[in-house]
C-alpha positions in Angstrom: 14.5 -4.5 -44.9 14.3 -1.1 -44.3 18.0 0.3 -42.8 17.9 0.8 -39.2 18.8 5.0 -38.5 22.1 6.3 -37.4 22.1 6.9 -33.5 22.8 10.9 -32.8 26.4 10.8 -30.8 27.7 14.1 -29.4 31.3 14.5 -28.4 32.5 16.3 -25.5 36.5 17.0 -25.2 37.8 20.4 -24.0 40.8 19.3 -26.5 40.3 20.5 -29.7 42.7 17.3 -30.9 41.9 14.8 -29.0 37.7 16.2 -30.2 39.2 15.8 -34.0 41.1 12.2 -33.5 37.6 11.0 -32.4 36.4 11.8 -35.7 38.9 10.7 -37.7 39.7 7.8 -35.9 36.5 6.0 -35.8 34.1 4.9 -39.0 31.2 5.9 -36.8 28.9 4.9 -39.4 30.2 1.6 -39.6 29.0 1.2 -36.2 25.7 2.5 -36.9 26.3 6.1 -35.3 26.4 9.9 -37.0 28.6 12.8 -35.2 25.8 15.7 -34.4 28.1 17.8 -32.8 31.2 18.7 -30.5 31.2 20.7 -27.6 34.4 22.4 -25.3 32.7 22.0 -21.8 29.8 20.3 -20.1 27.6 23.7 -20.1 28.3 24.0 -24.0 26.9 20.5 -24.1 23.4 20.4 -22.0 23.2 23.6 -24.2 23.0 21.5 -27.4 21.2 19.0 -26.4 18.3 21.4 -25.8 18.3 21.7 -29.3 19.1 18.5 -30.2 18.8 16.0 -28.0 22.1 12.8 -28.9 21.4 9.0 -28.3 25.0 8.9 -27.1 27.2 11.6 -25.5 31.1 10.8 -25.9 32.4 12.6 -23.0 36.0 13.3 -21.1 35.9 13.3 -17.1 38.8 15.8 -17.0 37.3 19.5 -17.9 37.0 22.8 -16.7 34.0 24.0 -14.7 32.0 21.3 -15.3 33.4 18.0 -14.9 32.3 14.8 -17.1 31.1 12.8 -14.0 28.7 16.4 -13.2 27.7 16.1 -17.1 27.0 12.5 -16.7 25.0 13.0 -13.5 23.1 16.3 -15.4 22.6 14.5 -18.3 21.2 11.0 -16.4 18.2 13.8 -14.3 17.2 15.5 -17.6 18.0 13.2 -20.2 17.6 9.8 -19.2 17.5 8.0 -22.6 20.5 9.4 -23.3 23.5 7.0 -23.0 27.2 8.3 -21.5 30.3 6.8 -22.9 33.3 8.3 -20.2 36.8 9.0 -21.7 39.4 8.9 -18.5 43.0 8.5 -17.6 42.4 7.3 -14.1 42.3 3.8 -13.8 40.9 3.7 -10.3 38.0 1.6 -9.1 36.4 4.8 -7.4 36.0 6.6 -10.6 34.5 3.5 -12.3 32.2 3.7 -9.4 31.3 7.1 -9.7 30.7 7.3 -13.2 28.6 3.9 -13.0 26.5 5.4 -10.2 25.9 8.6 -12.0 24.3 6.9 -15.1 27.2 6.1 -17.1 27.1 3.3 -19.7 31.1 2.7 -20.2 33.9 4.0 -19.2 37.1 3.6 -21.8 41.0 4.4 -20.6 43.0 6.5 -22.2 45.4 7.1 -23.8 42.8 5.8 -26.5 42.5 2.3 -28.3 40.5 2.5 -31.1 39.2 -1.1 -30.7 38.2 -0.6 -27.0 36.0 2.3 -28.4 34.7 0.6 -31.0 33.5 -2.1 -28.9 32.1 0.1 -26.3 30.2 2.5 -28.8 28.9 -0.6 -30.5 27.8 -2.6 -27.0 25.8 1.1 -26.5 24.4 1.0 -29.8 23.2 -2.6 -29.7 21.6 -1.8 -26.4 19.8 1.1 -27.3 18.4 -0.5 -30.3 17.2 -3.3 -28.3 15.4 -1.5 -25.5 14.2 0.4 -28.3 12.7 -2.6 -29.8 11.5 -3.5 -26.5 9.8 -0.3 -25.6 8.1 -0.6 -29.1 7.1 -3.7 -28.5 5.9 -2.3 -25.1 3.7 0.6 -26.7 2.5 -1.5 -29.8 0.8 -4.1 -26.6 -0.2 -0.7 -24.5 -1.9 1.0 -27.1 -4.0 -2.7 -28.5 -4.6 -3.0 -24.6 -5.8 0.4 -24.4 -8.1 0.5 -27.8 -9.3 -3.6 -27.0 -9.5 -2.5 -22.9 -13.9 -2.6 -22.8 -13.7 -6.5 -24.2 -11.2 -7.5 -21.9 -12.6 -5.6 -18.9 -16.1 -7.6 -19.9 -14.1 -10.9 -20.4 -12.3 -10.6 -17.1 -15.7 -9.5 -15.5 -17.6 -12.6 -16.4 -15.0 -15.0 -15.5 -15.2 -12.9 -12.0 -18.8 -13.4 -11.6 -19.0 -17.1 -13.1 -15.8 -18.5 -11.9 -14.9 -16.6 -8.5 -12.3 -14.1 -7.9 -8.7 -13.9 -7.3 -5.9 -11.5 -6.1 -4.4 -11.2 -9.4 -7.7 -10.8 -11.7 -9.2 -8.2 -8.9 -5.5 -6.0 -9.5 -6.0 -6.8 -12.9 -9.5 -5.2 -13.3 -8.3 -2.5 -11.3 -5.8 -1.8 -13.8 -8.4 -1.4 -16.6 -10.8 0.6 -14.8 -13.1 -1.6 -12.1 -12.5 -0.4 -8.8 -13.9 -2.1 -5.9 -14.6 0.3 -3.2 -12.9 -1.1 0.1 -15.7 -2.6 1.3 -15.9 -4.7 -1.5 -19.5 -3.9 -1.8 -20.9 -5.1 -4.9 -24.3 -6.3 -6.5 -25.2 -7.6 -10.0 -28.8 -8.0 -12.0 -29.7 -10.1 -15.1 -31.9 -9.1 -17.7 -33.4 -11.2 -20.5 -35.7 -11.7 -23.3 -38.9 -13.7 -22.5 -40.3 -13.3 -26.0 -39.1 -11.5 -28.7 -42.2 -11.0 -30.9 -42.4 -13.0 -34.0 -38.5 -11.9 -35.0 -36.1 -14.6 -34.6 -32.1 -15.3 -32.7 -30.9 -11.8 -35.2 -33.7 -9.8 -33.9 -33.2 -10.6 -30.3 -29.5 -10.3 -30.5 -30.2 -6.5 -31.9 -32.4 -5.9 -29.3 -30.4 -7.0 -26.4 -27.8 -4.9 -28.1 -30.0 -1.5 -28.2 -31.1 -2.7 -24.8 -27.0 -2.7 -23.8 -26.8 0.9 -25.7 -29.8 2.5 -23.9 -28.6 1.6 -20.5 -24.5 2.3 -21.2 -25.8 6.1 -22.1 -28.3 6.7 -19.8 -27.0 4.9 -16.9 -23.5 3.3 -16.6 -21.7 6.5 -15.9 -24.1 7.6 -13.1 -24.3 4.2 -11.2 -20.5 2.9 -11.5 -22.3 0.2 -14.0 -21.1 -2.4 -16.2 -22.9 -4.1 -18.7 -22.0 -7.5 -19.7 -23.4 -10.2 -22.4 -23.1 -13.7 -20.8 -23.6 -15.1 -24.3 -27.0 -16.9 -23.3 -29.4 -14.4 -24.5 -28.7 -12.2 -21.3 -27.3 -9.0 -19.9 -25.4 -8.9 -16.7 -25.3 -5.4 -15.3 -22.7 -5.2 -12.6 -22.0 -2.3 -10.1 -19.8 -1.5 -6.9 -21.4 1.4 -6.3 -23.7 1.1 -2.5 -26.1 3.6 -4.0 -27.0 2.0 -7.6 -30.5 1.1 -7.8 -30.5 -1.5 -9.6 -34.0 -2.9 -9.3 -35.5 0.6 -10.6 -32.9 0.6 -13.5 -34.3 -2.9 -14.7 -37.9 -1.9 -14.2 -37.3 1.3 -15.9 -35.3 -0.4 -19.0 -38.2 -3.2 -19.8 -40.9 -0.9 -19.5 -38.7 1.0 -22.1 -38.0 -2.0 -23.8 -41.7 -3.2 -24.0 -43.2 0.0 -25.0 -40.8 0.1 -28.4 -41.0 -3.3 -29.0 -43.5 -6.2 -28.8 -40.6 -8.1 -26.7 -41.3 -8.6 -23.4 -38.1 -8.2 -20.7 -37.7 -10.5 -17.4 -35.0 -9.3 -14.6 -33.8 -11.0 -11.7 -31.4 -8.5 -9.1 -29.1 -10.4 -6.8 -28.7 -9.9 -3.2 -26.0 -7.1 -2.4 -22.2 -8.8 -2.2 -20.1 -8.0 0.7 -17.1 -8.8 -1.6 -16.3 -9.6 -5.4 -15.6 -13.6 -3.8 -19.5 -14.0 -3.5 -20.3 -12.7 -6.9 -20.1 -16.5 -8.3 -22.8 -17.2 -5.9 -24.9 -14.4 -6.4 -25.1 -14.9 -10.0 -25.5 -18.5 -10.3 -29.0 -17.8 -8.0 -29.6 -14.5 -9.7 -29.7 -16.8 -13.1 -31.7 -19.7 -11.7 -34.5 -17.1 -10.3 -34.3 -15.2 -13.9 -34.7 -18.5 -15.6 -37.6 -19.3 -13.5 -39.5 -16.1 -14.2 -38.7 -16.7 -17.9 -40.1 -20.1 -17.5 -43.3 -19.6 -15.4 -44.5 -16.3 -17.0 -47.5 -17.3 -18.1 -47.5 -14.9 -20.9 -45.1 -17.2 -22.6 -46.3 -20.4 -22.0 -50.1 -21.0 -22.9 -50.5 -24.7 -21.2 -48.4 -26.4 -18.5 -46.8 -29.0 -20.8 -44.8 -26.4 -22.5 -41.8 -26.0 -20.8 -41.1 -30.0 -21.6 -41.1 -28.8 -25.6 -37.6 -29.7 -26.9 -36.1 -29.6 -23.6 -33.3 -31.9 -22.0 -34.0 -34.4 -19.4 -31.7 -32.8 -17.4 -32.8 -29.4 -18.4 -36.3 -30.2 -17.4 -34.9 -31.4 -14.1 -33.6 -28.2 -13.0 -37.0 -26.1 -14.2 -38.7 -28.8 -11.7 -36.4 -28.2 -9.0 -36.7 -24.3 -9.4 -40.3 -24.7 -9.1 -40.5 -26.6 -6.1 -37.5 -24.6 -4.3 -39.8 -21.3 -5.2 -43.4 -23.3 -3.5 -45.0 -23.0 -7.0 -46.7 -26.0 -6.2 -49.4 -26.2 -9.4 -46.5 -25.7 -11.7 -44.2 -28.1 -10.3 -46.6 -30.9 -10.1 -47.6 -30.3 -13.9 -43.7 -30.6 -14.6 -43.3 -33.5 -12.4 -46.0 -35.3 -14.5 -44.3 -34.6 -18.2 -41.1 -34.8 -16.8 -42.0 -38.7 -15.7 -42.9 -40.0 -18.8 -39.9 -38.3 -20.6 -37.6 -39.8 -18.0 -39.9 -43.3 -19.3 -39.8 -42.5 -22.7 -36.0 -41.5 -23.1 -35.0 -44.8 -20.8 -37.2 -46.9 -23.2 -39.8 -47.9 -20.4 -37.0 -49.5 -17.6 -38.6 -49.3 -14.8 -35.6 -50.1 -12.3 -34.0 -46.5 -14.8 -36.8 -44.4 -13.7 -36.8 -45.2 -10.2 -32.8 -44.6 -9.9 -34.1 -41.3 -11.8 -36.7 -40.1 -8.9 -34.6 -41.2 -6.4 -31.7 -39.5 -7.5 -33.7 -36.3 -8.0 -34.8 -36.4 -4.4 -31.3 -36.2 -3.5 -31.3 -33.0 -5.3 -34.0 -31.8 -4.1 -32.6 -32.3 -0.7 -29.7 -30.3 -1.3 -31.5 -27.5 -2.8 -34.4 -26.9 0.0 -31.3 -27.0 2.5 -30.1 -24.2 0.6 -32.8 -22.1 1.3 -32.9 -23.2 5.4 -35.3 -26.2 5.2 -34.9 -28.2 8.1 -32.7 -31.0 7.2 -34.8 -33.4 9.8 -38.1 -32.3 8.6 -36.8 -33.2 4.7 -35.5 -36.9 5.8 -38.5 -37.3 7.4 -40.6 -36.5 4.7 -38.2 -38.0 2.0 -37.3 -41.4 3.6 -40.8 -43.3 3.5 -41.0 -41.7 -0.2 -37.5 -43.4 -1.2 -38.6 -46.5 0.2 -41.8 -46.9 -1.5 -40.4 -45.6 -4.8 -37.5 -48.5 -4.5 -40.3 -50.7 -3.8 -43.2 -49.5 -6.8 -43.7 -52.5 -9.2 -45.2 -50.6 -11.8 -44.7 -47.5 -13.5 -48.0 -45.4 -12.6 -47.2 -46.2 -8.9 -43.7 -44.5 -9.5 -45.5 -41.8 -11.4 -47.9 -41.2 -8.2 -45.6 -41.2 -6.0 -43.0 -38.5 -7.5 -45.9 -36.5 -8.4 -47.0 -36.8 -4.2 -43.5 -35.8 -3.5 -43.0 -32.8 -6.1 -46.1 -31.7 -4.5 -45.0 -32.1 -0.6 -41.6 -30.7 -1.6 -42.5 -27.6 -3.2 -45.2 -27.0 0.0 -42.6 -27.5 2.6 -39.7 -24.8 0.3 -43.3 -22.5 0.3 -43.3 -22.9 4.2 -40.1 -21.7 4.9 -39.9 -19.3 2.0 -43.1 -17.7 4.2 -41.3 -18.1 7.1 -38.1 -16.5 5.9 -40.3 -13.3 4.9 -41.9 -13.1 8.2 -38.6 -13.5 9.8 -37.2 -10.7 7.8 -40.7 -8.1 8.3 -40.5 -8.8 12.1 -36.6 -7.9 12.1 -37.4 -4.8 9.6 -40.6 -4.0 11.9 -38.6 -3.8 15.1 -35.9 -1.9 13.4 -38.1 0.5 12.7 -39.7 0.9 16.3 -35.6 1.4 16.9 -34.4 3.4 14.4 -37.5 6.1 13.7 -35.9 8.9 14.8 -33.0 8.8 12.3 -33.8 11.0 9.5 -31.8 8.7 6.8 -34.2 5.8 7.7 -35.6 4.7 4.1 -36.8 1.6 2.1 -33.4 1.2 0.6 -31.5 2.2 3.9 -33.6 -0.5 5.4 -33.1 -3.0 2.7 -29.3 -2.4 2.8 -29.2 -2.8 6.7 -30.6 -6.3 6.1 -29.1 -7.4 3.1 -32.3 -7.4 1.0 -33.2 -6.2 -2.3 -35.3 -2.7 -2.0 -38.0 -3.8 -4.2 -38.3 -7.4 -2.7 -38.8 -6.1 0.7 -41.4 -3.2 -0.6 -43.2 -6.1 -1.8 -42.9 -7.9 1.4 -43.9 -5.5 3.5 -47.0 -4.5 2.3 -47.9 -8.2 1.7 -47.2 -8.7 5.5 -48.6 -5.5 7.2 -51.0 -4.3 4.4 -49.1 -1.3 4.2 -46.7 0.3 2.1 -43.2 0.9 3.6 -43.4 4.5 3.6 -46.9 5.1 5.1 -46.4 2.5 7.7 -42.7 4.6 8.9 -44.8 7.3 8.7 -47.7 6.4 10.7 -46.1 4.5 13.8 -43.4 7.9 13.5 -46.6 10.4 14.2 -47.9 7.7 17.0 -44.7 8.2 18.6 -45.2 12.0 18.9 -48.2 11.2 20.3 -46.6 9.2 23.3 -43.9 11.8 23.5 -46.6 14.7 23.4 -48.7 12.9 26.0 -45.4 13.2 28.6 -44.1 16.4 27.7 -45.0 19.8 26.3 -43.3 20.6 23.2 -43.7 22.7 19.9 -44.1 21.3 16.3 -40.9 21.6 15.2 -39.5 20.1 17.8 -41.1 16.8 17.9 -40.8 16.4 14.3 -36.8 16.8 14.8 -37.1 14.1 17.6 -39.1 11.7 15.8 -37.0 11.7 12.8 -39.1 14.2 10.4 -36.6 17.2 9.5 -39.8 19.2 8.1 -42.0 20.5 10.7 -44.4 21.7 7.8 -44.4 17.9 6.4 -45.1 16.5 10.1 -48.0 18.6 10.7 -49.6 17.7 7.4 -49.0 14.2 8.3 -50.6 14.8 12.1 -53.6 16.1 11.0 -53.8 13.2 8.2 -53.0 10.4 10.6 -54.7 11.7 13.6 -57.5 13.4 12.2 -57.3 16.5 14.1 -54.7 19.5 14.1 -51.3 19.4 16.1 -53.0 22.3 17.9 -56.5 20.5 18.5 -54.4 17.5 19.6 -52.5 19.3 22.2 -55.9 20.7 23.4 -57.2 17.7 23.6 -54.5 16.1 26.0 -55.0 19.1 28.8 
């Protein structure tokens, strides 16, 4: 076993005889100590320490110019790792307190007692070695964590988005470089492979690694983005930056991957979260939507029965709930037929077991649709008769027929609620434009953030509802508002442009002519 190195000790004593005596009476090497020098004054000791810092200083208190207590204080200020042992002829409590207050480790009374001095030095040596072993372990731990911090960070982030947040977890994440904004705003998206061509799991794994490297290289730093692997052939994109455009990033990444490989990508962007505690719910919803997009894509499944191939009853049940929730009536009806037949096969044709499954599914469907805002009373009104009829059914074909009808009815309810929700959102956005049109910051993303919806979703829904893209609708509203103002009072183009939220007067007059069919000046002349 490797022998521990000797600790360096400096003797500080104004009397030469005492310094010589200290060297002679103690077997320093046995204590694990090497005397590296002697100093006659405190000032001389400090100069020597600058050249060769000792581990221990053994000093007298009574010395000219700078006594041992002052020296102890100076050492404590500039050499905090150096231990100090005080020699004193004063057995007074005040001296002891002051010595300890200035950082002394021990004090030994004069006249010198060899055994007491050896014991004091031995205790100091043990304490120093224990502290250094602890520091060494801490340094090893720190270096290990620093080298592997991305791994630990990713593990903790996945815990955050799958299990929820806690104060300790947020503080630990902050220590490894994940800093949530004071308002806690954050958002996530999921990116998955719908079809990796003719390759298998290995090709999919390598493709995901390449996509992750692409995102980290091109976006991670600028978007304050963390790219995680959820272990299920999906990547989680998490950002704490309210400016990050996850939808745009996912679109660009998907196009790049599809252009360079034979793979088809799908992504789902979650709603913005007001705090990290909401991420777990957002992750589950985003995960379900991604699964729905992958399952429902025509390019993946060439016939309706394909989703049931090789899938468990519970997996298909979750898929059916997603179809119903999204109002995909045709897909829901097709899967419902396959599902009830697989249920019959799994339960050996037991009619009671099949009926129990159907009624249990109805209960889960009610919870699912309640979550998206479908009226509970409306659901009960629909579900109660079906539940009673399924319970009374005498043959399998009747249960099969009722289950298919129920699936369609639930899908229709979800579709109506989704359309109602979209209408309510767009109406709020239109009202918002009417009141905030003069705000020069008004944009699609600005409005989406204000209404806590995804910008891509708002863009699609707004155009579908109004027949015009958001930006075109906004400019047209501003120009028509400008016309209203111009009919009431005389204004120059640059004044009016500012008033309706278009800071560039040249752009304003171009838009004016395009929308009104005449120039700004012609319109003014026509209104006189």
